[in-house]
N, C-alpha and C positions, 0 to 999 in steps of 0.2 A: 396523579401527577407524573408518574414514571411513564405513562402512556404517550405523553407529548414529547418525549425525548427521542432524538434521532442520532444515529452514529455519525461522527465526523472523523475523518482520517487526518492524523497529525504526524509530523516527522520532526526529528531532532538529530543533531550531530552527536556522535559519541565515539571516542577512540579512533578517529580517522575515517569513520564511515557514517552512513545515514540510516537511522532506525525509524520505525513507524509504530504508532499505537492508534487505537480507537478511543475516542472520548464521546460519551453520550451527553448531548446538550439540546437546548431548545432551538437555538439558531447559531449562525456563524459567530456572532459577537459573544454569545454565551460560551461557545467552545473556546474562543480565545481567552476569555477570563478564566475558565477552568484550567486551561493549559498553563497560564501564568501562575495560577494558584499552586499548581504542582511544583513550580519552581524551575522549570526547564526553559531553555531559550529556543524552543522549537517553533514551528509554524503550523497553522491549521491549513491543510491543503484543500479541503473541500468536504462536502457531504458524501458519505458512503451511499451509493445508489443501487449497486447490484453485485451479486456473487455469481461468478461464471464457473460452472462445474467443469472440471478437467477430467478427461478420461483416465482412469487409473490403470487400465490394462489395454490389451488389444495390440494390434499391429500398426495402426495408423500413426500414432505419435512417434514411435521409433523410425518408421518409414519416412515421415515428414522430416525429422531431424537428420536422417542420413542423406536425404536429397538436398536439404538446405546446406549441410556441411560440404557436400560434394561440389556445390557451385559457389560457396563463399570463399573469397580470397583469404589465404593464410597470411598472418603477419610475418614479416621478415625480421629475423634476429633472434 
């Protein structure tokens, strides 16, 4: 029975910001029912389809951020 459950990404407002959780359900409607059962006023955003690994070290990420920040306009004020 647990093999047919898929992860769904859900979000809900809390204390002025938006938070997210994963709910395992059979389909979108089942995820909505499970979220309602928890008692939150959140929304089911969709099915979780992939994890993208992020490089934890190395020089490419800091270099990319440095270049992006170099060319991004700074807010005034």
